[in-house]
N, C-alpha and C positions, 0 to 999 in steps of 0.2 A: 504493500500500500504506500509506503513512504517514498519509494522511488518514483512511482507514478505521480504522487502528489507534488513532489519536488519539481519534476519535469513540467507538470501543468502550471504551477505557480511561477516557476522560473521563466518559462516561455511567455506567460502572460505579462509578468513584470518587465521583461525585455522589450516586448512590443509596445507596452505603455510608455516606457522610457523613450522609445523612438517616436513618440507622439502619434502612434496609430490609434484611430478612433476605438473607443472601448468595445463596441459591438464587434468590430472586425478583429480586434485583438483577442477577444474571447473565442470567436470562431476559429481563429488561427491556432490558438493554444490548444483548443479542444481537438482539432483535426490532427495536429502534430503529435499530441499525446496519444491519440487513438492509433495512429499509424506506427508509432515507435515502441511504446512500452505497454500498451494495453491492447493486445491483439484480439481480445474477445469482444471489443467494442466495434459495432458496425457503423462506419461513417455514413452509410446510407440512411441511418436513423435520423440524421439531420434533416433530410428531405421530408420524412414523416412528421417530424416536429413542426417544420415550417408550414406544411400543408394543414396540419391540424389546427395550429394557432391562427393561421390566416383565415380559416373558415369558422373559427369559434365564435358563436353568436355573442358571448359575453364581451369579446374584445371590441364590439361596436360602441361600447360606452366610452372608449378612449377618444376617438375622433369627435364624438358629440360633446363631451365635456371640454375637450381642448378647444373646439369651436366656440363654445360658450365663453371661455376665458379670453380667447383671441379677439372676439367681437367686442367684449366689454373693455378690453385693454386699449382699444382704439377710440374709446368714447371719453366723455368728461366725468364718467361715473366715479373713478378713483379720486379725482380732484374734489368732486362733490361730497364724497364720503368724508374726506379729510376736513373740508370746510364745515360740514354738519357736526363732526366730532369736536372741532375747535369751538364752534358756537356753544355746544352743550357743556364743554369742559373749560371754558375760558376763565371762569372764576376759581378754578382749581390751580394751585401753584404747579407750574410745569405743564400747563394745559395743552400746549402744542405737542409735547412729548407723549402725553396720554392720547391725544388725538391721532398721532402717528401710529401708535400701537393699535388703537381701536380701528383706524383706517386699514391697517394691515389685516386685522382679523376680519373686518367686513369684506375687503376685497378678496381675501383668501377663500371666503365662502362662495365665490363665483369664478375664481381663476384656477384653482386646483394645482398651483405651482408656486414653490417658494421663490425661485429666481424672478419669475414674472411679478410676484407680489412685491418683493424687495425693490426691484428696478422701477416699477410703476409708481409706487408710493414714494420711494426715495427721490426720484427725479423731481417730484413736485413738493414734497414736504420738507426735505432737508434745506433747500434754498430759503424757504419761508422761515424756518427755525433760525438759520444763521442771520437772516435780516433782523430778526427780533431778539438777537443777542444770546441765543442759546450756545453753549460750548459745543464745538464740532464733535467732540467725542461722545457727548450725550445724544446729539441729534443723529449721528450715524449709528451709534449703538442701538438706539431704540428701534430704528428702521431695520437694521440687520437682524436683530433678534425677532422683531415682530414679523419680518418677512418670512421667517421659517415656518410660521403658522400655515403657510400655503400648502405644505405637505401633510399637515395634520388635520386641519379643519376640512370636513367634506364640503363639496365633492373633490377629493384629492386624487390626482392621477397616481401618486405614490401608493395610496391605499388600493387603488384598482390593480396596479401591477403586483402588489403584494398578494392580493386576493387571487389573481389569475395564476401566478407562479406557484403558490402554495395550495391552490384549490380550496381557499377559504371564502366564505360568503362575503361578497363585496358589499351587499346591503348591510350586513351586521357590522362590517368594518366602518362603514360610513356612520352608522348610528353610534358606534362605540367611540368615534373620534370627537363627538360634539362636546361632551362634558370635559374631557381632558384638554381640549382646545380652549374652552372658555376659562378653565382653571389656570392654564398657562398664560393666557392673556391677562388675567387678574394678577398673577404673580409678577408679570412684567411691570404692571402698573404699581404694585406695592414696592417693587425694587426701585422704581423711579422715585417714588415718594421718599424712600429711605436714603437714596444717594444725593438727592438735590441739596440738602443742607451742607454737604461737603464742598459745594461750589459756592463760595462767597460772592458777594456783589463785585468785589475787586477782581476775582478770577474771571467772572463772567464778562466784565468790561475789557479785561486784557484779551480774552479769547475773541470777543466781538470786534475789538479794534484790529487784532491781528488778521482776522479773516474778513474784514469789511470789504476789501477790494475783491477777494475771491467770491464772496456771495453776490456782489453786484455783477460780476462777470458771468454768472450762471444765466440760464435761459429765462430771464425775467419776463420777457414779453409773452411767453406761452404759459406762464404760471400765474394764476390769479392771486393777487395780494390778499393776505389775511392779517389783520392787525387788530389791536385792541380798541380801535376807534369805533365810529358809528357803523352799524351793520349796513351792508348793501342788501336791502330787502329782497329784490328780485333774485340775486345770487343765492341768498340764504334759503329762499323758498325753493328754488330749484335743487339746492343741496339736500334739503329735507325730503323732497319728492324722490330724488335718486336713492337716498338712504332707505326710505320705505320700500322703494321698488326692489332693491337688492334683498332686503329682508323678506319681502314677499316671494321673490324668486327662490331664495334659500328654503323658505317654508314649503313651497310647492315641491321642490326637488327632493329634499330630505324628508319632509313630512309625509310625502306620498309613499316613500320607501318604508318609513317607520310604521305607518298605518297599514301597510300591506296592500295599498290601493294600486301601486304600480311597481314594476320591476326596476332594477337599476338602469337597464337599457331604455325603458320607457321614460324613466325619470330624466335620463340624459337628453333624450329627444325634447322633452318639455323644457329643460334648461336651455338648450340651444335656441329653441323657438322664443322662449322668454327673453333671452339675451338680445335677439334681433328686435323684439318689440321695444325693450328698454332703450336700445341704441337709437332707434328711430324717434321715440316719443320724448325721452328726457336726456339722451346721451349726446345729442347734437350731430348725429350721423345722418347726412342727407345724400351721400354719394354712394353709388354701388361699388365704386372702386375700393372703398374701405372694406366692404363685405368681401369683395374679390380677394383683397390682400389677406384678409382673415382666413378665407378658404385655402389659399395657397400655403399659409403658415401652418394650418391644420394638417394638410396633406404631408408636409415635410416632417412635422413633429410626430404625427401618428406613424409614419413610415419608420422613423428613428426608433420609436418605442417598440414597434413590432420586430424590427431587426434585433434590437437589444433583448427583447423577450425570447426570441428564438435562440439567440446565442447563449443567453443565460440558462435556458432549459437544456440545451445540449451539454453545457459544462456541468450542470447539475446531474444529468444522466451519467456522464463519465465519473463524476465524484461518487455517485451512488454505486456504480459498478465496482469501483475499487474499494468501496466499503468505508468511506470516511464518516458519513452520518452514523453508521452502525457502531464504529469504533469510538466515535466521540460520545455517543449516548451511553455506551458501555463504560467508558472511562469516567464520566461524570456520575454514573450510578454507583460506581465503586468508591467514589470520594466520600470521606467522612465529614463533609462540610454541609451546612444547611443550604437548602435550595436557593434562598435569597442571596447567599454569598456567591453562588455559581452564577446567578443572574447578574450580579454586579460585575463579575469578571466578563461576562458576555457583553454587557453594556459598555464596559471600558474598551473592549475589542472593537465594537461598532463605532464608538467615538473616535478611536484612533484611525480606523480606516476611513471614516467620514471626513477626516482632514485632507485626504488625498483623492477621494473618488466622489463623483456626483451621486445624488440620492438614488437615481434609477439603477445605476451600476451596482451600488451597494445592495439594493434589494434583490436583483436578479442573481448576484453572486453569492450572497451570504444567507438569504432567507431559506432556500431549500436545504442548505447545509445545517443550519442551526435549529430549524423547526423540530425535527425528530427529538433532539436533545431536550428542548424546552417542553415538549409534550410529555416526554418520559419523566420530567421533573414534576408533572402534574399541572402545568399551566395551560390555559386555554389559548388556541391559535389566534383568536381575535384579540385577546388581551396582548399577546406577544406582538401582534402587528402594530398596536399603538405604542408599546414600549420600544419596539424596534425603531419606529420613526422618530420618537423623541430623542433617542440616542443619536440617530443620524442628524437630527437638527443641531445638536451640540457640535458635531463635527463640522457642520456647514459654517459655523462662525468661529472656528478655532484655527489658529495658524498652525503650520505654515501655509497650507493651501486651502483654508476654509472657503467653500464655494461662494457663499453670500458676500464675503469680504471683497472678493474681486469683482463681483457683480456691482456692488456699490461704487467701487473705485472706478470701474468702467463708465458707470452712469454719471458720476460726479467726479471728473478727473482732478478737480482742484482740491479735493479732500486729501489730507495726508493719510497714508496707509496706516501709520501707527495710531492715528486718532480712531480710525475705524476698528482696529484690532483691540485697543484698550477700551473703547466704548462698548464693543460687543462683550468683552470679558466681564463687564459689570453685571450682565444678565445671566451668566453661567450658573450662579446659585439658584436661579429660578427654575432652570431646566432640571438641575439636580433635585430640587424639591419636588418637582412633578414626578420624576422617576421614582423617588423614594415613596411618594404618596401612592403611586401605582403598585409598588411592591407590597406595601402594608395593606392597602385597600384595593384589591383587584376589582371590586364591585364598582369603583369609580368609572371604569371603562365598560363594564359588562351589564350593569343593572338595567340599562335601557334596552339592551338586546334580548333580555329574557333568558340568557344562557346560564 
């Protein structure tokens, strides 16, 4: 087993270092391993996997939910959610930070992607916070942490991929992600309240003066101003309408699944249709070219997901043939450590890998390997899906290669990378608290699913 595993991981690591796309690297590593050291593996099985996944009805939820997010990403909805949050929270100290976190949570409910959530909210909220004197590290940290909610709050594409690759109910995963997502949002806000006193007025003025020219150079013309002055009533009214529209769409999409009225696929279709209606009525979209661009992006993203899924399943097939899940489950069963301690070790492994790999790659590589061990420990697969994604979220904002850190740096080049890193680190205890809460009270994720 060890020779085969070393060859597989070695080839995969080598291809990734050569900057080969993850899906192609996994396919290459799997094929090379099968042809060299695992003669019992049929490479032709790859074709069977591809045909099966391409025709799987459940996979239709991916392009539909991706389309929903791509359409709304091209509207004013994200800006409106932030404005509504700022109006509601303006009397709270650090109101814009809280509004950014709430905006991330709201947009996560319709985007399904962490990078999309972080880049969309960040490109609009961070310039506003810098203009209003917020320290860059707090502004960027709040958005980087809040952006990770895109992979946890349903309808999350990450939850879909986890469900497909582990054969776990996608509907149950969606329902299970709601309460942990809200708890994590609340923990981010509590963290913000706790760290704000550490930034004195003097520090805020220094940061504001240092970054004044940077914030002015950002895309001010396309970002509506939000200040503590008199409200722009038409803008505020539209913001509240957009917020209510998003909440209604989320209620239809997830509520339908929870009540058993619609399947996840039907829910995704309703979500895509609802996104088009919101885009036209309150999102400011009047050109078919916007919809056309969203459709093109959906095709590219869905194709990438499908290729990644096929590659991940083929690697999982090889790993299963050589006996890694069986040996891992046997090893952990023989340990004289409590199961929660083993789960902490698994969480640390996922956090470490998440520093270097994007979330989808993490899911397709690690979920099939770890799930048998977790089930052998007595944990529910749906619970593990939520625990898994929170651990991946931590990796996304942890250096040296935290995914969301570079997303924000690319969206707002004027930000110093060290400010993004140090600001994100402020919120790491909130993630740790959520994981500990899940370990102590698994019902937090499961009670709404009835499992």
